[in-house]
C-alpha positions in Angstrom: 115.3 172.5 12.6 115.4 174.2 15.9 111.9 173.1 16.6 112.8 169.5 15.8 115.6 169.6 18.3 113.3 171.0 21.0 110.8 168.2 20.3 113.6 165.5 20.5 114.8 167.0 23.8 111.4 166.9 25.3 110.8 163.3 24.2 114.2 162.3 25.7 113.4 164.0 29.1 110.0 162.3 29.1 111.5 158.9 28.6 114.0 159.5 31.4 111.2 160.4 33.8 109.3 157.2 32.9 112.3 155.1 33.4 112.9 156.6 36.8 109.3 156.1 37.9 109.4 152.4 36.8 112.6 151.9 38.8 111.0 153.4 41.9 108.0 151.3 41.5 110.0 148.1 41.2 112.0 149.0 44.3 108.8 149.5 46.3 107.4 146.1 45.3 110.6 144.4 46.3 110.6 146.1 49.6 107.1 145.0 50.3 108.0 141.4 49.4 111.0 141.5 51.7 108.8 142.7 54.5 106.1 140.1 54.1 108.6 137.1 53.9 109.8 137.4 57.6 106.3 138.0 58.8 105.2 134.7 57.2 108.2 132.9 58.6 107.5 134.3 62.1 103.9 133.1 61.9 105.1 129.6 61.0 107.4 129.5 63.9 104.7 130.7 66.4 102.4 128.0 65.1 105.1 125.3 65.5 105.9 126.5 69.0 102.2 126.5 70.0 101.7 123.0 68.7 104.8 121.8 70.6 103.5 123.3 73.9 100.1 121.6 73.3 101.8 118.3 72.6 103.9 118.6 75.8 100.8 119.3 77.9 99.0 116.2 76.4 101.9 114.0 77.1 101.9 114.9 80.9 104.3 112.7 82.8 105.2 110.5 79.8 108.9 109.8 79.3 110.7 108.4 76.3 112.2 104.9 76.7 114.9 103.7 74.3 113.6 106.1 71.7 110.8 103.7 70.7 107.9 104.1 73.1 106.5 106.3 75.9 106.0 105.1 79.5 103.6 107.0 81.7 104.3 107.6 85.4 101.7 106.5 87.9 99.8 109.2 89.9 101.8 110.8 92.7 99.7 110.9 95.7 99.5 113.8 98.2 97.6 113.2 101.5 94.8 115.7 102.0 93.3 116.8 105.3 91.5 113.8 106.9 93.4 111.2 104.9 95.6 108.5 106.3 99.0 107.6 104.8 102.1 105.4 105.6 105.1 107.5 106.5 108.3 105.5 106.0 112.1 106.0 105.6 114.6 103.4 104.5 117.8 102.6 106.3 119.8 105.3 104.4 117.3 108.1 105.0 117.0 108.4 101.2 113.8 106.6 100.2 111.0 108.2 102.1 107.3 109.1 102.0 105.7 111.8 104.2 102.3 112.1 102.5 103.7 114.5 99.9 104.8 114.2 96.2 107.0 117.2 96.5 108.7 117.0 99.9 111.7 114.8 100.8 111.3 111.3 99.6 108.7 111.9 96.9 109.8 108.7 95.0 107.4 106.6 97.0 104.5 108.9 96.3 103.7 107.1 93.1 100.6 104.8 93.6 100.9 105.4 97.4 97.9 103.9 99.3 96.3 107.0 100.8 92.8 106.6 102.2 90.0 108.8 103.4 89.0 108.4 107.1 85.3 108.4 107.0 84.5 107.0 110.5 85.2 104.1 112.8 86.3 101.1 110.8 89.1 99.3 109.0 91.6 100.9 106.6 94.8 100.1 104.7 97.7 102.4 103.7 100.7 101.4 101.7 103.8 102.4 99.7 105.5 100.6 96.8 108.8 100.9 94.9 107.3 98.8 92.1 106.4 101.8 89.9 107.8 103.5 86.8 108.0 106.7 88.6 110.0 105.3 91.5 112.4 103.4 89.1 113.0 106.5 86.9 113.5 108.8 89.9 116.0 106.5 91.6 117.9 105.0 88.6 117.0 107.2 85.6 115.6 104.1 83.8 112.1 102.7 84.1 113.5 99.3 83.2 115.9 99.3 86.1 115.0 98.7 89.8 116.4 100.1 93.0 115.5 98.1 96.1 115.0 100.0 99.3 117.0 98.4 102.3 116.5 98.9 106.0 114.2 100.9 108.1 114.7 104.2 110.0 111.1 105.3 110.6 107.6 104.0 110.0 104.2 105.3 111.2 100.5 105.4 110.2 99.6 109.1 110.0 96.2 110.9 109.7 96.7 114.4 108.4 95.0 117.0 110.7 93.6 114.0 112.6 93.8 115.8 116.0 91.3 118.4 114.9 89.3 116.5 112.5 89.0 113.3 114.6 89.7 114.3 118.2 90.2 111.2 120.4 90.7 108.8 117.5 92.5 105.6 118.2 94.6 103.7 115.6 95.0 100.0 116.2 97.5 98.2 113.9 96.1 94.9 112.9 98.8 93.6 110.5 101.9 94.7 108.6 102.7 93.0 105.3 106.1 93.3 103.5 106.2 92.1 100.0 103.2 89.9 100.5 104.3 88.4 103.8 102.8 89.3 107.1 105.4 90.0 109.7 105.3 89.7 113.4 104.7 92.6 115.8 106.9 92.7 118.9 104.7 94.9 121.0 101.3 96.8 121.0 101.0 100.1 119.2 99.6 103.3 120.7 98.1 106.5 119.2 99.5 110.0 119.9 100.6 113.2 118.2 103.9 114.9 118.3 102.7 118.3 116.9 99.1 118.6 118.0 97.9 118.3 114.4 98.7 114.9 112.8 97.4 111.7 114.6 100.0 109.0 114.4 100.7 105.4 115.5 104.4 104.7 115.5 105.4 101.3 114.1 109.2 102.1 114.2 110.4 105.2 115.8 113.8 104.8 117.4 113.7 108.4 118.7 110.9 107.8 121.2 112.0 105.7 124.2 109.2 106.6 126.6 105.5 106.8 126.1 104.2 110.3 125.5 101.7 111.9 127.8 98.9 111.7 125.1 99.4 108.0 124.4 96.1 106.2 124.1 94.7 102.9 123.0 91.4 101.1 122.8 91.9 100.4 126.6 92.2 104.0 127.3 95.1 106.2 128.2 98.5 104.4 128.1 100.9 105.4 130.9 104.7 105.3 130.9 105.0 102.2 133.1 103.0 100.0 130.6 105.7 97.9 128.9 103.2 96.2 126.6 103.2 99.3 124.4 106.1 100.7 122.4 107.0 103.1 119.5 109.0 100.2 118.0 106.7 97.3 117.3 108.6 95.5 114.5 112.0 93.9 114.0 114.0 95.9 111.4 115.4 92.6 110.2 112.1 92.1 108.4 112.9 95.1 106.3 116.4 94.2 105.1 115.1 94.5 101.6 111.5 95.6 100.6 109.6 96.8 97.7 105.9 97.0 98.9 104.7 97.6 102.5 101.1 97.5 103.6 99.6 98.3 107.0 96.0 97.2 108.0 94.5 99.2 110.9 91.3 100.0 112.7 90.1 103.5 113.6 87.9 103.7 116.7 86.8 106.2 119.3 85.0 108.6 116.9 81.7 109.8 118.2 78.6 108.6 116.4 80.6 106.3 114.1 79.9 108.6 111.3 81.9 110.3 108.6 83.0 113.9 109.3 80.6 116.5 108.2 81.3 118.0 104.8 81.4 121.7 104.3 77.9 123.1 104.2 76.4 119.9 105.6 75.3 121.8 108.8 73.6 124.5 106.8 71.8 122.0 104.6 70.5 120.2 107.7 69.4 123.5 109.2 67.5 124.4 106.0 65.8 120.9 105.9 64.7 121.4 109.5 63.4 124.9 108.9 61.5 123.7 105.7 60.0 120.7 107.7 58.8 123.1 110.4 57.2 125.4 107.9 55.4 122.5 106.3 54.1 121.3 109.7 52.9 124.8 110.6 51.1 125.2 107.2 49.4 121.8 107.7 48.2 122.8 111.2 46.8 126.1 109.8 44.9 124.3 107.0 43.5 121.8 109.5 42.1 124.8 111.6 
C-alpha cells in the first residue's frame, strides 16, 4: 500500500512538471508572435513611405487643381554666365526678374527667354506672366491671372559680359509689349554698373547722366550727347502688360565667333602638334 502511494505521488509530480513546461512553451511562442507583428507593421510603413517619396520626386513641380487633375509648372530659367536675359520690374516693385529663379521676383522666371551669346548677331530676350507658375505664385490658383502694371526698371543684361565679351555693344532694335511694337524715345547705349554684367538700360530712372563707360556702335558716348538715354521708352506703354520681348544686336566682338569653350585651346594645340608630327614624319620618309 505504501508503495502504491509513492507511485501515485511520483505520477502526480511528473504531471505537474509537464503542465508547467507546456505553459512556458506556449508563453514563449506568444512572445515571439508579439515581437514579429510590430516588425512586419514597421516594414509596411517604411515601404509606403519610400513609395510616397518616389511618387513625389516623379511629380516634380506638379500641383493639384480642383482635386481632379495635375498641372505642371513651366521650367524656371536661371541665366548662366555668357547668357543674356531681360531684367524687368513692375510699377509696384513686386513682379520682377533678375535672371534668377530664386532671387527677388522669381515669378517671371517661368519660360523666361534667356539666350546664349555666341558671337556678333541678333538675339531676343523676353519675360511672360502667361504661365501656370506665375499664376500660381501670384494668386495661388493656376486658373486665375494677375496682370503686372507699370514699369520701374528694364534692361537687357549679359551675365559676366564684361569679362566674357569685353567691348561688346548692345543695340536695341525693337521692344514688343503683348504683341505690339512700341516706340523708342531715344537711343540706347551699353555699359556696366558693376564691372561684371554688361547691360543696356531701357528704363532706368536712377541714371540721369551717361556713365563713363557708355558706348555704342558709333564708339564711346559722352555725357553731352543727348541722343542717348537710360530711359528710352514711355512707361505709359506699360500700364498693363503680360509678355515683353526685346530684340537686339550684339556687335564689337573680335573675330565674330563664339567664345571658346573650356578645353578648346588645348584641343587646338593638340591638333597643331599632331599635324606638325605628321609633316615631320612625311619629310623623313621622303628623304
